[in-house]
C-alpha positions as CSV (number, residue, x, y, z in Angstrom):
1,X,109.2,112.0,69.3
2,X,106.1,112.7,71.4
3,X,106.3,112.8,75.1
4,X,105.1,109.6,76.6
5,X,101.9,110.1,78.8
6,X,101.0,108.1,81.9
7,X,97.9,108.1,84.1
8,X,97.6,107.7,87.9
9,X,95.4,104.8,88.9
10,X,92.4,105.2,91.2
11,X,93.5,104.6,94.8
12,X,91.5,107.2,96.7
13,X,88.5,106.4,98.9
14,X,85.8,107.4,96.4
15,X,86.7,104.5,94.2
16,X,85.7,100.9,94.3
17,X,89.1,99.2,94.2
18,X,87.8,95.7,93.3
19,X,86.4,96.9,89.9
20,X,87.6,100.4,89.2
21,X,91.4,99.8,89.2
22,X,91.2,97.1,86.5
23,X,88.5,99.1,84.6
24,X,90.5,102.3,84.5
25,X,93.8,100.4,83.7
26,X,92.1,98.7,80.6
27,X,90.5,102.0,79.5
28,X,93.8,103.9,79.8
29,X,95.6,101.3,77.7
30,X,92.9,101.5,75.1
31,X,93.0,105.3,75.0
32,X,96.8,105.2,74.3
33,X,98.4,106.0,77.6
34,X,102.0,104.6,77.8
35,X,102.1,103.8,81.6
36,X,100.0,103.5,84.8
37,X,101.2,104.8,88.2
38,X,100.5,104.5,91.9
39,X,101.6,106.6,94.8
40,X,102.0,105.8,98.5
41,X,100.4,107.4,101.5
42,X,100.5,104.9,104.3
43,X,98.2,106.7,106.7
44,X,96.3,110.0,107.5
45,X,97.6,111.3,110.8
46,X,94.7,112.8,112.8
47,X,95.5,115.0,114.5
48,X,98.6,115.6,112.3
49,X,101.8,116.0,114.3
50,X,103.3,117.9,111.4
51,X,102.0,119.7,108.3
52,X,101.9,118.5,104.7
53,X,105.4,117.9,103.4
54,X,106.7,118.8,106.9
55,X,105.6,122.4,106.5
56,X,104.1,123.7,109.8
57,X,100.5,124.4,109.6
58,X,99.9,123.2,106.0
59,X,96.9,120.8,106.2
60,X,97.0,117.4,104.7
61,X,94.6,117.1,101.7
62,X,91.4,115.1,102.3
63,X,92.3,112.8,99.4
64,X,95.0,111.3,101.6
65,X,92.4,109.6,103.8
66,X,92.4,105.9,102.9
67,X,94.9,105.6,100.0
68,X,95.1,102.0,98.7
69,X,98.3,100.1,99.1
70,X,100.4,100.8,96.0
71,X,101.8,97.4,95.0
72,X,98.4,95.7,95.4
73,X,96.8,98.4,93.2
74,X,99.6,97.9,90.6
75,X,99.1,94.1,90.6
76,X,95.4,94.6,89.9
77,X,96.3,96.9,86.9
78,X,99.0,94.4,85.7
79,X,96.4,91.6,85.5
80,X,94.1,93.7,83.4
81,X,96.6,95.0,80.8
82,X,99.1,93.8,78.3
83,X,101.2,96.8,77.0
84,X,101.4,99.7,79.5
85,X,104.3,100.1,81.9
86,X,103.6,100.0,85.5
87,X,105.2,102.5,87.8
88,X,105.4,103.8,91.4
89,X,105.6,107.5,91.9
90,X,106.6,107.1,94.5
91,X,107.0,104.3,97.0
92,X,108.2,105.8,100.3
93,X,111.0,103.2,100.2
94,X,112.3,103.4,103.9
95,X,108.8,102.3,105.0
96,X,109.5,98.9,103.6
97,X,111.8,96.1,104.5
98,X,114.3,96.1,101.7
99,X,114.4,92.4,100.9
100,X,110.7,92.0,100.9
101,X,110.2,95.0,98.6
102,X,112.9,93.8,96.2
103,X,111.2,90.4,96.0
104,X,107.7,91.9,95.5
105,X,108.9,94.1,92.7
106,X,110.8,91.3,91.0
107,X,107.7,89.1,91.2
108,X,105.5,91.8,89.7
109,X,108.0,92.4,86.9
110,X,108.2,88.7,86.1
111,X,104.4,88.3,86.1
112,X,103.8,91.4,83.9
113,X,106.4,90.6,81.3
114,X,108.9,93.2,82.3
115,X,106.8,96.3,82.7
116,X,107.7,97.6,86.2
117,X,109.3,101.1,86.9
118,X,110.4,101.3,90.5
119,X,110.1,104.9,91.7
120,X,111.4,105.6,95.2
121,X,111.4,108.6,97.6
122,X,112.1,109.1,101.2
123,X,108.8,110.8,102.2
124,X,108.3,113.4,104.9
125,X,105.7,112.0,107.5
126,X,107.1,111.1,110.9
127,X,103.9,109.3,111.6
128,X,104.4,106.9,108.7
129,X,107.9,106.2,109.8
130,X,106.8,105.4,113.4
131,X,104.0,103.1,112.1
132,X,106.3,101.2,109.7
133,X,109.0,100.5,112.4
134,X,111.8,99.8,109.9
135,X,114.2,102.6,110.9
136,X,113.8,106.1,112.4
137,X,113.0,109.1,110.1
138,X,116.5,110.5,110.6
139,X,118.0,107.4,108.9
140,X,115.9,107.6,105.8
141,X,118.7,108.3,103.4
142,X,120.8,105.4,104.7
143,X,117.8,103.1,104.4
144,X,117.2,104.2,100.8
145,X,120.8,103.6,99.9
146,X,120.6,100.1,101.3
147,X,117.3,99.4,99.7
148,X,118.7,100.2,96.2
149,X,121.6,98.0,96.8
150,X,119.5,95.1,98.0
151,X,117.2,95.4,95.0
152,X,120.2,95.3,92.6
153,X,121.6,92.2,94.5
154,X,118.2,90.3,94.7
155,X,117.3,91.1,91.0
156,X,120.8,90.0,89.9
157,X,122.4,86.5,89.5
158,X,122.3,83.8,92.2
159,X,123.8,83.2,94.6
160,X,122.7,86.5,96.2
161,X,125.1,87.7,98.9
162,X,124.6,91.0,100.9
163,X,125.7,92.2,104.2
164,X,124.0,95.5,105.3
165,X,122.7,97.2,108.4
166,X,119.2,95.9,107.9
167,X,119.5,93.1,105.4
168,X,121.9,90.2,105.7
169,X,121.9,87.5,103.0
170,X,124.7,85.0,103.5
171,X,124.3,83.1,100.2
172,X,121.0,82.2,98.6
173,X,119.0,81.6,95.5
174,X,116.3,84.3,95.3
175,X,113.6,84.0,92.7
176,X,111.7,84.8,90.6
177,X,114.0,87.2,88.8
178,X,112.7,90.3,87.0
179,X,112.0,89.8,83.3
180,X,114.6,92.5,82.6
181,X,116.6,94.9,84.8
182,X,114.0,97.1,86.6
183,X,114.7,100.8,86.2
184,X,115.1,102.6,89.6
185,X,113.9,106.2,89.5
186,X,114.3,108.6,92.4
187,X,112.3,111.7,93.5
188,X,115.5,113.8,94.2
189,X,115.6,117.5,94.7
190,X,118.3,118.2,97.2
191,X,122.1,118.0,96.5
192,X,122.6,114.8,98.4
193,X,119.6,113.2,96.8
194,X,120.7,114.3,93.3
195,X,124.1,112.7,93.9
196,X,122.5,109.4,94.9
197,X,120.4,109.6,91.7
198,X,123.4,110.3,89.4
199,X,125.5,107.6,91.0
200,X,123.0,104.8,91.7
201,X,119.7,105.2,89.8
202,X,118.3,105.1,86.3
203,X,116.0,108.0,86.4
204,X,114.4,111.1,88.0
205,X,110.8,111.6,89.2
206,X,110.1,115.3,89.7
207,X,106.8,116.8,90.7
208,X,105.3,119.5,88.5
209,X,105.4,122.7,90.5
210,X,106.1,125.1,87.6
211,X,108.1,125.1,84.4
212,X,110.9,127.3,85.6
213,X,111.5,125.2,88.7
214,X,111.6,121.9,86.9
215,X,113.8,123.2,84.1
216,X,116.3,124.6,86.6
217,X,116.4,121.3,88.6
218,X,116.8,119.3,85.3
219,X,119.7,121.5,84.2
220,X,121.3,121.1,87.7
221,X,120.9,117.4,87.4
222,X,122.5,117.2,84.0
223,X,125.4,119.4,85.1
224,X,126.0,117.1,88.1
225,X,125.8,114.0,85.9
226,X,128.5,115.4,83.5
227,X,130.6,116.5,86.5
228,X,130.5,113.0,88.0
229,X,131.2,111.3,84.7
230,X,127.9,109.6,84.2
231,X,127.7,108.0,80.8
232,X,124.1,106.6,80.6
233,X,121.2,109.0,80.0
234,X,118.9,109.8,82.9
235,X,115.3,108.7,82.3
236,X,112.8,111.4,83.4
237,X,109.1,111.1,84.4
238,X,107.4,114.2,85.6
239,X,104.5,113.7,87.9
240,X,101.6,116.3,87.7
241,X,98.9,116.3,90.4
242,X,95.9,118.0,88.8
243,X,93.0,119.9,90.3
244,X,90.6,119.4,87.4
245,X,87.4,121.4,87.2
246,X,84.6,121.6,84.6
247,X,85.0,125.4,84.2
248,X,88.3,127.3,83.7
249,X,90.0,128.7,86.8
250,X,89.7,132.5,86.5
251,X,91.8,133.7,89.5
252,X,95.3,135.2,89.1
253,X,96.5,132.7,91.7
254,X,96.0,129.7,89.5
255,X,98.6,126.9,90.2
256,X,100.0,124.8,87.5
257,X,97.6,122.0,86.4
258,X,94.7,123.6,88.1
259,X,91.5,124.3,86.1
260,X,89.7,123.0,83.0
261,X,91.0,120.4,80.6
262,X,92.2,123.2,78.3
263,X,94.2,124.9,81.1
264,X,95.7,121.5,82.1
265,X,96.7,120.8,78.5
266,X,98.3,124.3,78.2
267,X,100.5,123.4,81.2
268,X,101.3,120.1,79.7
269,X,102.5,121.8,76.5
270,X,104.8,124.1,78.6
271,X,106.2,121.3,80.7
272,X,106.8,119.0,77.6
273,X,108.9,121.8,76.2
274,X,111.5,121.1,78.9
275,X,112.4,117.9,77.1
276,X,111.5,115.2,79.7
277,X,110.8,111.7,78.5
278,X,107.3,111.2,80.1
279,X,104.6,113.0,82.0
280,X,102.4,111.2,84.5
281,X,99.0,112.8,84.9
282,X,97.2,112.1,88.1
283,X,93.5,113.1,87.8
284,X,91.9,111.1,90.5
285,X,91.7,113.5,93.4
286,X,89.0,115.7,92.0
287,X,86.9,113.1,90.2
288,X,83.7,111.7,91.8
289,X,84.0,108.2,90.4
290,X,85.7,105.9,87.8
291,X,83.5,106.9,85.0
292,X,84.3,110.6,85.4
293,X,88.0,109.7,85.7
294,X,87.9,107.8,82.5
295,X,86.1,110.5,80.6
296,X,88.5,113.2,81.7
297,X,91.6,111.0,81.1
298,X,90.4,110.5,77.5
299,X,89.7,114.2,77.0
300,X,93.1,115.2,78.4
301,X,94.9,112.6,76.3
302,X,93.2,113.6,73.0
303,X,93.7,117.3,73.5
304,X,97.3,116.9,74.7
305,X,98.2,114.9,71.5
306,X,96.3,117.3,69.3
307,X,98.4,120.2,70.9
308,X,101.6,118.3,70.1
309,X,102.4,116.8,73.4
């Protein structure tokens, strides 16, 4: 069975959100993509109080300036499409009030006919946590645990009852309900995060940093699942952030998914060999406009399928 392919929707500031999101969504569905995805970057700290991913001195990419709100973007795509699944890779879940996020995702799933994939992560930006005001950065793991529990409760049968640190629901009818159980996927790399995924989530959302690293993490996760007695399979969606260019990248320091369409497809072939279910290809950062994004998305899809992905 071929690896499913997804496409990142246009959220960055070079795009006209009012027309480009629905246009790209419709085109991606027509090309044959299986899913459409959004990511979350709540703000661009300037000056940054910490480096990218919390690494001192690592600058934030300019593409993070003015990233559109993910669920609004996904709703625009939902209204323009009929078949493709609609995923978040990822929502920085602890920036959101758990009850409100659970209800928003349920509403979107009901409206789209059961197409939502809820991908959550804990993020790394202290500035985003300070702006959201939900809980401090140091409590991010606890907030994510509660958020997953609140989602399961709100999406489940009425009456909904929940007693947590942030969320307290005495007994209530909460609707609309999702069209079907919404899969929860987590961007988990550390040991504690992997245990959370194995015990409480449906799937894994790694980021493509190289075949060996992803393969090793996947083997680790499968071993942990067997150790903890997990019965259901772990859904897997690999996110790849591309740096596409018209000409091949010729340096010895080429990163995975950097360079021409052919180079990106070569990397897709290698990563598909790991045996993951789906690969999300985000091309938006280096494209000038929606037309260029659509053209490259079509070229990558066609060449990837021709190469056996």
